[in-house]
N, C-alpha and C positions, 0 to 999 in steps of 0.2 A: 504493500500500500504506500502511496506517495502521501506522507503526512502533511506536507506543505499544501499540496493541491486540495487534499481532503478538507483541511481546516479552512482555507480561503474560500472554497466553494460554498461553505455554510455561513460566510460572513453576512451580516444583516444588510449592509449596503449593497453587496453584490446580489443578494436575493431580491431586494427591492428593485434594483435596476432590471433584473430579468423579468420581474412582474410587469413593470411599466413598458418594457420592450414588447412583451406579449400582448399588452393592452393597446399598443400603438401610440402611447403618449410619452415615450422616452424622448427628452428634449435636448440631450447633450451631444457634443461633437458633430454638430451639423456643418457639413463642409461647404464653405463659401467659395464660389467659382469666379469671383470678380474682385475688384478693389474694395477696400473698406470705406464705404461712403454712406450717405444717407439712404441709398438704395443699393442692395446687393443682390446677387443671383445665387440661389440655392436650388439644387436639382433642376436647373434650367428655368427656375421661376423667379421673377423679380419680387422682392419683399422690401418693405421699409425697415431700416435698421434703427431700432430704439433700444439696442442692447450693447452699444459700444461705449468705450471710455475715451474716445477721441473727441474730447470736449470742444476743441477748436476746429475740428473738421479738417485737419491738415495732412492726413495720411496719403492723400492723392495730390498734394500741391506740387506743381511742376518744379518750383525752385528747390524743394526738398528732394525730389527724385533726382534732379540734376546734380545736387550736391553729393548724394550717395553714389551715383554713377561715376562722378569725377574722382571720388575717394578710392573707389575700386580700381580705376585706371591708374592712379598714382601709387597706391599702397598695396593693392591686391585684395583678396577676399577675406583673409583671416590673419590673426596675429601669431599663431603657433607658439604661444607662451603667455605667461602672466605679466601683469604690469611690473611686478617686483624684479623680473629678470629682463627678458627681451621684448616685452609687449607694450612698451610705452611709445606713443607717437607724439609728435608736436601738436596734433589736433586734439589729443586727449588733454594735454596741458592747457591749450587755448580754451577749451570748453570749461575746464575746471576754474580757470581764472574768471571767465564770464559769470559762471554760476555763483562763485564766492562773492564777487562784487555785487551781483544782483540782489542777494539776500543779506548783504552787509556783514559778511563774516571774513575772517582772515584768510581762510583757505578752504578748499574742497577737494574731494577725490570722487572719481566715478567708478562704478562697479558694472558688471555685465548685465545684471538685472536689479530691479528694485527689491525683490525678495532677498537677494544676496546682501544688499545694503543693510537691511534690518537684521538679518541673520548674523552678519559679521560685526556690526556695530554693537548691538544690544548684548551679544554674547561675551564681549571682551573688555568692555569699559570699566566694569565694576568687579571687585574682588570678593573673597569668601565672606567677609564680615560686612560687606556693603549691601545695599538694597536696590531692587528694581521694582517700581510701583507702576502698575499698568491698569488701564481701563478694561473691563471684562469684554468689551466689544472691539478691542484692538485687532488689527489685521493679523492673519495667521503667521505672517513672517515675523512679526514682533513676538508672538507667542513662541515660535520655534527658536528665536534668538535667545529669549530668557531661559528657555528649557536647557540650552547649552551652557548657560552661565552657572558658576558655582555660588553666585550671590543668593541672598534671601529674596524671595519673590512674594510680593504682596499685591493682591488684586482688589480693586475698588469697583463699586457698582457703577454702571454706565452713567457718566456725566453727573455723578452724585458727589458733590464737593464735601458734604459731611462725611461720606464714606472715605473719600480721599484723605481728609484730615485725620480721621480715626487711624488710618494706616500709617500716616506720617508720624503720629504720636507713638507708634510702636517702635520706631527706629531709634537707634542710638544716636545722640546728637552729633557725635564726632565722626560718624561714618558717612560715606557717600550715599546719597539718596537720589536715584535717577527716576524721574517721572516720565513715562513714555506713553504718548497718546497719538491717535490719528487726529489730524486737523479737521478733516471731513471724513466721517465714518462711511465706509464704502458701500454698505448695503442700505443703511437708513438715511443717508444724506444729511444728517444733522452735524452741527459744528461742535467741536470740543469747547468747553467753557474756559478758554485760554486766559481771560483776565483773572478769573478766580484761581486758576492753577498757578499763575504767576504770583498772585498774592500769597498763596499758601507756600509756594516754593521759597519765597523770601522769608516768610515767618519761620520755616523749619530748615532753612539753609539747604535746600534741595536744588538739583539741576533738572532741566527740562529738555526733552527731545520730542519734536513734533514731526510726525510723518505727514508730509504735504503731497502725497501721491495724487489725491483727488482735489487738492486745493490749488496746486500749481496750474496757472493758465486759466483759473476760474475766479479766484478771489484776490483781493488786494490790489495794490498799484501795479499795473501792467501784468497782473497775474502772479504776484509774489506769494500768494497763498493765504490761508486762514489766519496765520499768525500776523501777517501784515494787515489783514482786514481789521484786526483789533489794534493795529499800530504797536505791536509788541515784539517785533523781530529782535530788537536789541536785548530784550529780556529773556530770550529763548536761547539756550546754549547750543543746541544742535538742530539743524534743519535738514530734513531728508526729503528727497523728491525722486520721481521716476520720469523716464522718457517715454514710456509705453502708453501714456494717456494723451495729455495735451501736446506733447512734443513728438508725437508721430513716429516713434522709433522703438528701441528696446535698450534698457539700461537704467541706471539710477545714480544718485549722488548723495553725499553727506557733506554739509558745510558747518564749520565750527571754528573755534580758536586754533591758531597755528599749531600749538603743541598737541592738542587733541588729534588733529588730522595727521600730524607726523607720527603719533603713537599708533594710530590705526594703520598707517602705511606699513608699519613693521610688525603688527600684531593681529590684524583682522584676517582670519583664515580664509574667509570666502573671497577676500580681495587678493591675498598673496598666492593662494593655491587654485585660482580659477583663471582660465584663459581670458585675456584682455578683450574688452568690447571691440567689435569689428570696425574697420575703417568706415564702412558704409553706414553702420548704425550711429557711430560717433558724429560723422559729418551731417547725417540727417537730423539728429537731435540739435546740433548747433545751428543749422539752418532754420529749423522750426522755432528755436528759441529767438532768433533774430526777428522772425515774422511775428511772433507773439508780442515782443516788445514794441515793434514798429507799427503794428496794425491793431490799435486798441478797439477799433470798431468790431472786431471779431468777438471780443469778450462782451462788449455791449449788446451785440445781437444775441449772444448766448443767454444773457440775462433777460432780454426782452422776451425770448421764448420761454424761459424758465418761469417768469412771473405770470405769463399767460397760461402756462400749463398748470402751475400750482393753483391758480384761481379756478381753472376749469375743472380740475379733479375734485377740489373741495366743493364746488357748486353741484357736481353730480353725485355727491355723497360718498366719495371714496375715503377710506381711512388711509392717510398718508403719513401718520406719525408727526415727528418734529422736523422734518426736512425743510430746508430753506435754500436748497441748491439744485443744480441740474440732475441730481440723483433723486428720483421720486419713487419711494416704495409704495406699492399698492397691496396692502395687506389682505390676504385671502384667508389665512389661519386654518388651512386644511391642505394636506399634501395632495390628495387626489384632485381636489378642485383647482389647485395651483397648476398642476400638470395639464388638466383639461383646458384651462384658460390659455396656457402657453400654446397648446396645439391648435385650439380654435382660432386664436389670433394669427398664428402662422398660416393657417388655411385661408385666412382673409388678407394675407399679404403683410403681416406685421411681425417683426422679430423682437421678442422681449426675452428676458432671462428669468427663469424660476429660481427661487431661493427656498429650499425645503430642508427638512431634517435629514441628516443630523447636523447640517450647517447651522440651522436654527432650531429652536424647540418646535414640535409639531403644531402648536397653536400660534406660532409667530411666522408662518410661511408667507411669502410675498412674491409679487412680480416686481422685478427691478426695471424701471422705466428710466432711461437716461437720454439726455439731449446733447446735440452737437450744434455748434454755431452755424453750421451750414444747412440745418433743417429749415424747411419753409413752414410758414403758418398753415398753408394748405395741407402739407403732410401731417402736421400736428393735429389739425382738425379731423382729418380722416381717421387717424389712429385713435383719438379720444372718442370719437363716435363709435367705433367698433368695440373699444374697451367697455364703454358704458353698456352697450347691448349685451356683451358677454357677461359682465358682472351682474346685470339684472337677472340673467338666466339662473345664476347660482345664488341669488339673494344675498349678496354681501354689501350692497350699497345701503347707506343709512337713509332712512326716511324716503325710500323710493317705492312707489306703487308699481307692482309688476303688471305688465300688459300682455 
C-alpha cells in the first residue's frame, strides 16, 4: 500500500474538490487563453474579468510589454542564480532605488515574489525572546513567515485594537515587538487601523511592518498605499509591496532603514537562496511603476468605479462587510451557494472568485469582486445586474422581495 497516496486521497479538501468537480461547479484553475484584461477568453468564450488584482489595468500596456521585451534582448530570459551571488543586474538596483525613494525609506530590496518577501522578512527579523504580533486575517505569506521564526507569536482579533493592546501588554518591554498587518486585507477589502496601530506601537515601543500588496497603486499619493493614505509612512518601519497587482509583473519588495535592509540582504533565506527576479519581470515592474506615478488619472478612474460599485451593491442589499476599496466581498455564507453563484455568473459571461472553507469559516464564504481602472461603467452595470439576479435566486440579499 502506498501510505502517502492513501492518506492524501482521504484529505477533506481533496474530497470536497472531487465532489464539486462531479457536480460541475468546481471553479479553480480555469485556463485563460488571452491577455489579462477587463475581458478575457476562457474555453473560447469571452467573459468579463472581475477577479483580477491588476488594479490599474496595466498588464497589457504597450510600454510595459516593450520594456520587458527590451530587457530580454539585453539581459536574456533568466538570471541563473541568486541576487547574493551572480543574479544582480543594474535594473534591479535602479528599481530598488525608485521604490525606496517612493515610500520615503533609506533602502529597499526586491524579491522574486511577494510571498517570498513576507516569508523571508517576517521569519528572520526577530529572535527567540522577541515577539511577532499579527492580525488573524493577515495574508498566508505572513503566517508562513512567522511559523518559520523562533520568536513568540501573538495573534490579535481582526482590526481589534483592544485585542492588539492586550497582546502588546504580554510582551517584555525590553524585547523587540514587531506588529505585522496587511494595509488592505485581500479578501475583505477593509483597511488596517494604521493610526491606532501607530499609537499603540509608540506606547509599547513596538515596530510596524505593513504589507501594501493591495494598497500599492490604489491608495495614497500616487498610489503609495494605505499607510500613506493615513499620512503615516514615516511612522511605519517596514513597507512591503508586490509587483503582481498594480505593477503588472511578478515580484515584491521591502523598504526600510538602511541597516535593516542590509541585514536582510545577508540573512533572509528566501532572498539569498532563490533565483533572482527575471530581467523581463524587473523591467516590466519598473515601467509600470513609472506609469502609475505619471498617470494619476488611472487611480482616479479606479476610485470613480469603486464608489459607484460600492453604492450599487449596498443599494441592492448585498452584504459587503467593511470594505472601502476596489476589493468588494459579496458574502454568501454557504459553500454550495458560493460555488453555484460562481458558475452561474461564469455562464453569463462574468468571472469572479469564490472564497470558501477552509480558507474561511463555512459561514463566512464570499464572492470576491475586484475592479480595474480600465473597466467601463457599462461593464460594471452589466455585471451588477447579473449578480443581483443570481443573489435573488438564492435569497441572500437583504430586504429584497423575490420575483
